[in-house]
N, C-alpha and C positions, 0 to 999 in steps of 0.2 A: 250018475249024478247029473240034474238039468244045466244044459250049458245055458249060459245066457247071451243072448243078443248085445249088442255093441251098445246101443242105448241105454238097455237097463245095465250094463257095467259102468257106462257113466255118471248115469242118473245116481246109482248107490255111493259112485265113487264123490260125487260132488256132493252128496246130502253128508258124508262124512267131513266134507271140507268145511262145510256149514258147522258141525258138532264142535271141532278142532278150534274154527275160527272163536266160536262163542266163547266157550271154556279157555281159550288162552286170555281174552281179552276179560273175561272176570277176576282172575288171578292177579290183575294189574291195580284193581281197584283201592285193597288195603293199601297197596303203596302210593297211587297217586292222592288218596285221601291225607295220609300222614304229608306230604306234599302240601298239599294247600294251607293244612296247620302251621305246618312252618312260617311260609312264605305270611300268612295271616298275622302271626307272631310277631315274625318280622316286621311286618309294614306297620302295625301298629307301634311297637317299642322304638325303631328307628327313624330318623327326621329324613324327608325325602332325600336329602344332600346322601346320606349315608344308604339309603337305598337304591338311590341310583349306582352309589358306586360298587353297593355287592352283585349291581348287575353284569356291570365290568369284571368285578372278579371271578366270577360264575362260567362268563364268555370266555374270557382265557383257561380257568382250569380246564375247566371240558375239551379245549380245542387242543390240551397235549393229548390226549386218543391218537392224535394222526400221527403221534411218533413213530407209530408200529410200519410206518410206511407202507400200509397199505398189506402186508404181509399175513394179516390173520384172514387175509382172500386166500390165500396158499392152505392155511389150514383147514377152513372151511369144506375147500374145494376136495382136499385130500379126505375129508373126514366124514362129506355126503357120498364119494365114491369108497366108504370103506377099506382106506388105506392107510390101517393102522401105522406103520413104518414111516411111512412119508407126513401123516399126519403129526408124530413125534416130533421128527425134524424140524418139520414146519415151525412148531411151536417156538421149540429152541430156535431156529433163525428169526423168529418175531422177539424175541426176548432181546437180542441183539441191539436194535434200535431204541427199543424202549430205554434200557438200562443205559445208552450212553446219550441217544440225543434227547432224550426225556428231562432228563436234569438241566441239559445245557437250554435248552427250549424254556421251562419255569425259569431259569439267572437270569436270560432275556428279559423276559416278561416281567421279574421283578422291577427290573430296570427302568424299565417303561412304568409302572407304576406307581414312581419314584415322585412322578410329576404331575400326578392327578392330584384333583383337590383342591384346584385354585388357590385362590387369597389366605384359605382358612391352616393354619400353620398343626391345629388340632387335627382335623378333618385328614389334612396330610398325612401327620402320623400315625393316625389311627387305621388308616389305608395299608402304608407302610408295612407295619405289624402283621396286620391279618394277612397280607399278599403272601406272606410267608408259609405261614398253615396252610391256606388255600391251594396254592402251586404245589407244598407237597403233597396235598392232599390229591392233587389230580395228577401226577405223578405214581402214586399209590393206586388208584383208579386206572390208570394207562396200562398199567402190570398186569391187569386181569383182562385185558382186550381179547388175547388170541383164545386164553380159555374159556372165555364169553363167547365167541363165536364158535370154538371147537363144541360146548356144551348143545347151544341150538343146533350146529349143523347133524348132530345125533340125534335131534328129536326131543330135550330135556328143556327146554322154554320153559316149564313150570318151574324148574331150579334155578333158573337165572330170575325169574319172577320174585322168588320166594327169598333170594340176598338182596333183589331191590326193597323188596318190600322191610329186612330187616335192615338196612342200609337206611333207608326215612325215616324208618320209627326210631332210631340211633340217632339222628339229627335232631327228630323234633323232641325228645328226651333232654339232650344237652341244650339245644335253646332256650326251650322252655324254663330248666331249672338257670341255665348261663344266666339269663337277663334280669333274673332275681335276686342273683348271687353279686353278679361282676356290674350291672349296670348298661347301659346304651353305645354299646361298643361293638364295633364289627368283628374283634377276636370273639366272641362267645358264637357266632354262627360260621366262624371259621374252625375253632377246633371242632365246632359238630361235625363240619363238614371232612376233615382228616380224619377224626375216631370213624365214621362213617364208612371212609373209605378203607378204612384197616380192615374192618369187619365185614365187610360185602367180597373183598379180597380173600376173605377168612376163609368163607362160604362157598365161595365159586372155586378156590383150588380144592377144596374136599368132592366137591360134586364132579369136577371133571378127573379127579383120580379116583374117586371110584366107579368111573365111566372106562378109565385107562388108567390102571397102575403105576404104567411106565412113561406118564407123561413128563417130560422133563421142567425141573422148577429153575433151572439155571441157565443161560444165555448159551449157543453153542452153532458153530456153523456146519454145514454137512460136509463130508467128503465131495461129495460128486458137486463139481462145479458147475454142471449143466444144469442139476438141479438146483442151484443157488440162484443164477441167473433165471431159470425157468419161473423161480420163485418171485425173483424182484420184477419179471415183466409183467408179472399177473399184477402184483403187488403196487406197481407204480398207475394202473388204472387204477385200482382201489385206491390208491390215496387220492389220486387227481378227482374221484368220487366223492372221497369223504369231505376232504380240502373242501369241494365245490359248494358240497351241501352247508358244511358251515360258512361257509362266506355269505350263503345265501337265507341262513337262519340266524349264526350267532353274532355276524360282524356288525350287523345294525347297531348297537349301545355304542361300541367303540367308533361308529361312524359318526352317528348322531353327538356325542359327546365331545368333538371338533365343532359342533356349530352352537351347541344349546348349554343350557346349565344342567347341572346335576340333579335337578329337582324335576327338570323335561322327562330328562334319561327314565328317572322313577317311575314316570306315568305313563310313556312309553312300553317300559318293562312289563307294568301290569298286564298290559293288555298280552305282549307277545307270552307271556308265559302263561295266561290262561289259552291261548290258542294252541301253547305248544303241548301243556302236559295235557290237553284231552286228544291232542295227533298221538302225542306218543304211547298213552294210555291204550288207542286202539290200535297202534302200529306193531305193539310187543305181541297180538294176538298172532299176527303173520309170520311171527319168528318159529311156529309150529308146521307151516307151508315149507320151510324150509327143503326137508327131503325128497317131497314133493315133487319140488322144482326142478333139482338136479336129476329126476328121473323122467326118461323123453316121452314114457306111456301114461304118465300122470300129471305132468305138468302144464299141460294144455286146460284141463279143465280148472287144474288149482288155480291159474292167472285168471280166469274170467270168472268165476266164483270170487274168490281173491278180492280181485279187482271189484265186484260188484256189492260185496261185503264191505268192504276197506273204506272203499270211494264214499260209498252211501252211505254210513256212519258217519263219514266225515262230514258229507254235505249236510244231511238233515240235521247236524249237531250245528254245524257252523251256520247253517241259514238263519237258526234262530236267533244264536247266540250274537251273530254280527249286527242285528236291529234291535235286541231286547233284552242284552246281560248287561249295561254298566248300572243299573241298579244292585244287581244283585252282585257286581265288581266292587259295587263301595262298600255293601252290606262285608264284603271279605277284606278289603285289605284299610278301607277309610279313606279318608279326604283326598289321596294322592290317585282316585282314583276318577275322582268327582270334576273332572273337564273335558275339554274338549277334544285335549290330546288323546288320551283311553278312548273316548268315543272313535274317533276316525281311527285310530290304529287300527283299534279290533276290527273295524267292519270290514279294513283292506286286507289284512292278515287272516281275517276267515276265510276270504272269498282264494286268496293265495294257498293256503294249505289244503282249501277243494282242488283246485290245479295240482299241487305236487302230488296228493293220494291217486291221485289218476294215472300215475308214474310209477308207482312204489311196486309192483307188483309187474309188471313188464321190465322195470329196471332193475329188481332182484334176480328174474329168468337169467336174462342178458349176464350177468355177473356171474351167476353160479354155472350158468349150461351152455351159454354162447361160446362159440370159436375164441375168442377174446372178449375180455370184460372188457377192453376197449369201447367197445360195441356202446358200453350203458358210460364211460367215462366222456366220451368226446360230447356227447349231448348235455352230460352235467356241467364240464368245463366250458363250452359255448353260454350256456345260463347263466353259470355263475358269474365269466365275463359281462355280459350284459348287465347281469343284478348290480355288480358292483361300480360299473361304469355310471349306470343312471345313480347311484346311491350316494359314490363322492361328488362326481360333477354337479348333482342337482342340492344336495344338501343344504350348500351353503347361502340359497334361492330359494327353496322351496320348502326346505323344514322337511318334516314328516312326511311328508308328501312325496318328495323324493326316497325315502329311505325305504318306506312300508312299501310304497307302490312298486318300486324296483324290483321286488320280491314275488310281486304279481310277473312282470312282464318276464323276468329271471326263467319263473316255471314255467308260463307259458312254451319257452322256446326251449326249456329243457325235455319236458312231455311230450310235443311235437315229434323232437326227434328222435326220443329215444321209441317212441311207438312206431315210428317208419322201423325202427329197427328190429324191434319186438317181435311184429307183423312177419318180416321174411324168416325170423326163426321159428315163429308158430307155426305159420303156413296160411296167417289171416287173411282176408280181405275186407272192402271196406263193413260188406256186411257186418262178419265178423267184431271188427270194432264198434259198431255201433251196437251190438247185440251185449258186449259187454260194458258201455257205456249207457245204453239205457234205462235201467235200476238207480244208478246214480241221479243221473240228470234230472229223472221224474221225481226220483223222494227230494232232491235238495230244491227242487221248482216249488214242489208242494209244500216242504217248509217254509222256504222264505213268502210266499201266499198268505201259509197261514199268520206267519210272524209280521208281516203287512196289517193284516187284518185285526191283529192284538197288539198293535203298537202301543194306542191308548191307554187302557189296561194296564200294561206293563210298567208307565212309568210310575204308577200306584206304591211301590216301593220293593223292597227285596224278595217280598213273597208272590207279589203278583209280578214280577220278573220269572221268578225262578218258575212259576205256573206256565207263563207266556213262553219260556222255550223247552218245558218239558212239553207241552201241548203240541208245540209246533213241532218238535222231532220227532213226536210219535206218529202225529201226522204223516209225516214224511217217512219215517221207519215203515209206517204200515203200507204204502204206494211202491217204495223201495222194495221189500221183501216178498209184496205181490206179484211186483212184473218180475224178480230175479226167480221166483219161483215157478214162475209161470214159462218164461225162457229157458230157464237152465234144466229145469227135472221135470218139466212135461214128456210125454210119452212124443218119440220121437223126435229129439233134441239131441242127433247123435254130434259126438262130438268133431270139431272141424278137422277133416281130414279122414274122417272113418265112414262111410256109407252107410246112411239109416240103414234099420234092421240087419248089418254085418254079423253071422255068425260069431260066437266067441269062440278060442280056440282049445 
């Protein structure tokens, strides 16, 4: 057998990373399309105030996932290390807070929702009824968190994508039929969310048990107290990371509802939802890299190529969306997007998503492979604190500028601190960091420049807007892809820390 040189091994490994990332993103398309259609139907059927209320309902429901106290991290670390017995015990331990704190948090959230709706008695009543179903759906979805973490750590991200696709299409079916039968009430999407969460949980459990039939289905505390405290220490850092992420991304609607009408919250939510869906679609593809990030021999290439591809896709997409996508949003959801609030928020949050994407792979590596997950948690907490402070203190005077702008500032703080820690783990110098960021930066600038040139034609309607966004994104992708290929896969580009031409063992 002919021995491969270190550069050859590196190029082959990074080519596999590229293929896995592209395949992973493709699996999410169906779920994204269904989600887009669901939001379209809701925006067309519901008044702006009810659509704004739905943004609040969805935000609170989603945040129930942190009721696992971050213990899913212990599940993933055990699964990545192929320690099946420890992974089983970690799953049982994670179910303890999910089955206790989750329902308590849902009850507290329901009490808060009783005051939402302003002077409209009809709207307050609709929100209070819908909140019961939405929060119950949030609890059900949260119960699947440790199993989803286990599945992804075992390299089965495609199964998670399948479950989410089934969830999205179930929600779509209930919403489409429910509005026609029951009318314009929040109970329709709420019931759909609950049913969809049940179906997703069932599929997730089936997949997890197919990997390991001995995974527990009920909560339990391991006998080894040292293992419990170790999982809690790991989980506490992950909890801080998850809570910080939610504060940075999901709390905007809640803060804005304190200083603006629900109609403004709805317009803000349209822009936020568009950016978030594109971001999450792309992010799901990176789940296939979790096994690589836990392997010291493969994580350097996975981080570099993963950052180039993931951040590059976000940069070229958001560069075009920020300037020219509003007519497309109006065609998507109607008049609720046809205002300055949506246009402004779209541009600001698109920039924030690019900054956030640049930290994604570095943060995941620190969480899975670092000496402690606090290397990720501390930057996340500081960034979230900056974000929340600017948002809460500035929103009464500056409104959407403070709420959306705080996301950019907080993301910059988090990204800078996380990459400082990740560089130490990976052995990166300034040149290595620049090499990782060069492709997405070049692609993003190319996309933005093309978008500026197409700004006039893009105002001609939905088709013109879509063509402009697609054209700018393709130009940016071509630049990003070419530079990524040249930097990462060219002969002589040995992985960091490995001398060029070093012989394979």
